[in-house]
C-alpha positions as CSV (number, residue, x, y, z in Angstrom):
1,M,0.0,0.0,0.0
2,M,2.8,2.4,0.9
3,K,4.4,2.0,-2.5
4,S,1.2,3.0,-4.3
5,V,1.0,6.1,-2.1
6,E,4.6,7.0,-2.9
7,K,4.0,6.5,-6.6
8,S,0.9,8.7,-6.4
9,F,2.9,11.5,-4.7
10,L,5.6,11.1,-7.4
11,A,3.1,11.2,-10.3
12,D,1.3,14.2,-8.8
13,A,4.7,16.0,-8.3
14,L,5.9,15.2,-11.8
15,K,2.6,16.5,-13.3
16,A,2.8,19.7,-11.3
17,Y,6.4,20.2,-12.4
18,E,5.6,19.6,-16.1
19,N,2.7,22.0,-15.9
20,G,5.0,24.7,-14.4
21,Q,3.1,24.7,-11.1
22,L,6.1,23.6,-9.0
23,T,9.8,24.1,-9.3
24,L,11.9,20.9,-9.5
25,W,13.0,21.4,-5.9
26,R,9.4,21.8,-4.6
27,A,8.3,18.8,-6.7
28,A,11.0,16.7,-5.1
29,K,9.9,17.8,-1.7
30,K,6.3,16.9,-2.5
31,A,7.4,13.5,-3.7
32,G,9.6,12.9,-0.7
33,L,12.7,12.7,-2.8
34,S,16.0,14.5,-2.8
35,L,16.6,16.9,-5.7
36,W,19.0,14.4,-7.3
37,E,16.5,11.6,-7.0
38,M,13.8,13.8,-8.6
39,M,16.1,14.6,-11.5
40,D,16.7,10.9,-12.0
41,E,12.9,10.3,-11.9
42,C,12.3,13.1,-14.5
43,Q,14.9,11.4,-16.8
44,R,13.5,8.0,-16.2
45,K,9.9,9.1,-16.9
46,Q,11.0,11.4,-19.7
47,A,9.3,14.4,-18.1
48,Q,8.8,17.4,-20.2
49,V,10.8,20.3,-18.7
50,P,8.9,23.5,-18.5
51,Y,11.7,25.7,-19.8
52,S,11.0,28.1,-22.6
53,V,13.1,30.1,-25.0
54,K,12.2,33.1,-22.9
55,D,13.5,31.4,-19.8
56,F,16.7,30.6,-21.6
57,A,17.1,34.2,-22.8
58,E,16.5,35.5,-19.3
59,D,19.1,33.0,-17.8
60,M,21.6,34.0,-20.4
61,G,21.2,37.7,-19.5
62,K,22.0,36.9,-15.9
63,A,25.2,35.0,-16.7
């Protein structure tokens, strides 16, 4: 039963991250994972990263 609850938290966190509702860090906390574990899960699940061209341009301006 616990595994299904954990999977549900992870699925909810991934969905919220993909929709831009949570940062990766907050999604990790919601799923009960470390940031590195969440990054691994995103890669494993092939999550769509909510990072636009506008975000990239803004980040480049800050570099």
